[in-house]
C-alpha positions as MATLAB code, in Angstrom:
seq = 'MIEKIIDIPIYDWNITFLIVEDKKDIPDLNKWYNLFQARYMGDLNKEFDNIKNAGQTFIDRTAQKILVTIFPCTNFAEKLVTIGHEKRHVEDLILEECGINDKEAAAYLSGYLSQHMFYFIKE';
ca = [
       0.108   -0.021   -0.115;
       1.198    3.439   -0.910;
       0.639    5.909    2.047;
       1.044    9.674    1.715;
       0.257   12.464    4.364;
      -0.508   15.676    2.711;
      -0.624   18.666    5.024;
      -2.547   21.783    4.012;
      -1.166   24.440    6.134;
      -3.160   27.334    4.755;
      -6.499   25.617    5.888;
      -4.734   23.627    8.805;
      -6.095   20.437    7.389;
      -4.353   17.100    6.841;
      -5.153   14.264    4.363;
      -4.110   10.550    4.617;
      -3.896    9.404    1.027;
      -3.744    5.412    0.740;
      -3.559    3.598   -2.605;
      -4.406   -0.040   -1.837;
      -2.453   -2.354   -4.199;
      -3.603   -5.766   -3.335;
      -5.313   -7.878   -0.610;
      -2.115   -8.125    1.467;
      -2.783   -4.323    2.330;
      -6.228   -5.041    4.057;
      -4.549   -5.178    7.773;
      -2.868   -1.933    7.273;
      -5.988   -0.377    5.567;
      -8.167   -1.574    8.655;
      -5.493    0.085   11.016;
      -6.101    3.286    9.165;
      -9.807    2.888    9.176;
      -9.863    2.364   12.985;
      -7.742    5.672   13.681;
     -10.488    7.374   11.723;
     -13.360    5.380   13.283;
     -14.290    4.630    9.368;
     -15.839    1.443    8.068;
     -15.974   -0.012    4.597;
     -19.503   -1.025    4.047;
     -19.281   -4.857    3.843;
     -16.508   -7.305    4.438;
     -13.153   -6.239    2.801;
     -11.712   -9.773    2.891;
     -14.805  -11.340    1.007;
     -15.377   -8.504   -1.414;
     -11.994   -7.175   -2.180;
     -11.494   -9.152   -5.461;
     -14.707   -7.283   -6.662;
     -13.676   -3.870   -5.576;
     -12.273   -2.140   -8.818;
     -12.123    1.574   -9.926;
     -13.325    2.666   -6.469;
     -12.321    5.019   -3.564;
     -13.572    6.355   -0.200;
     -13.275    9.672    1.628;
     -13.853    9.937    5.304;
     -13.517   13.179    7.301;
     -12.892   13.609   10.871;
     -14.041   17.127   11.490;
     -12.575   17.485   15.026;
      -9.373   16.653   14.076;
      -9.427   18.302   10.861;
      -8.422   15.311    9.090;
      -9.409   13.300    5.967;
      -8.773    9.857    4.939;
      -8.842    8.845    1.072;
      -8.531    5.422   -0.007;
      -8.124    4.354   -3.627;
      -8.745    0.684   -4.292;
      -7.168   -1.178   -7.205;
      -8.177   -0.064  -10.686;
      -8.345   -1.908  -13.921;
      -5.921    0.384  -15.479;
      -4.022    3.726  -15.304;
      -6.757    5.759  -16.702;
      -9.258    4.615  -14.404;
      -6.770    4.996  -11.388;
      -6.536    8.761  -12.395;
     -10.187    9.129  -12.720;
     -10.707    7.621   -9.202;
      -8.084    9.788   -7.843;
      -9.588   12.847   -9.241;
     -13.009   11.849   -7.961;
     -11.871   11.372   -4.546;
      -9.772   14.626   -4.880;
     -12.969   16.669   -5.619;
     -14.603   15.235   -2.487;
     -11.681   16.384   -0.559;
     -11.906   19.892   -1.906;
     -15.490   20.145   -1.195;
     -15.105   18.927    2.331;
     -12.415   21.354    3.218;
     -13.832   24.467    1.532;
     -17.218   23.779    3.153;
     -15.673   23.216    6.460;
     -13.766   26.439    6.177;
     -16.700   28.247    4.827;
     -15.036   29.296    1.616;
     -16.981   30.094   -1.497;
     -14.226   31.922   -3.509;
     -13.528   30.235   -6.801;
      -9.797   31.370   -6.694;
      -9.397   29.783   -3.526;
     -11.023   26.458   -4.786;
      -8.612   26.397   -7.743;
      -5.628   27.014   -5.535;
      -6.620   24.145   -3.357;
      -7.295   21.938   -6.425;
      -3.892   22.532   -7.813;
      -2.235   22.100   -4.434;
      -3.881   18.868   -4.149;
      -3.052   17.576   -7.620;
       0.384   18.442   -7.109;
       0.408   16.084   -4.053;
      -1.890   13.558   -5.104;
      -0.806   12.669   -8.671;
       2.891   13.348   -8.176;
       4.065   10.092   -7.101;
       1.479    7.931   -9.252;
       3.069    5.522  -11.802;
       1.491    3.899  -14.591;
];
C-alpha cells in the first residue's frame, strides 16, 4: 500500500492518502480505518477481489483530517479518474468546513492537491 500524508497548512487540514495495491494491504488499511473510526460497507476480505475503480473519503471534523482510500483499478486511466473523483470530495469538504465560497481559493486548493496526489502515481 502506498501511504502519503498531505498537509494543507493554509487551511490547517491534513489528508491521509492511501492507494491499496492488493489484498495483503487489508490489515494496514483496517488500522487506518480504525484511527479514523471509518468502516468499509461490507467485508473487505470477502469483497476485495470485486472492488475495482473505487475509492472512499472519510472526514474527521474534530481533528481536521481526511482519509482517502483508492482501491485497485483496472488500468492507469481508471486510477487517475478515481483519484480525481476522491480529490474533488476532499476539495468540497475542506472548502465547506472552512466556509470558503471563493472560486480562486478553490482553484488554488485543487492545484495544491493535484500536485500532491498525482505526483507519485506511476503507470
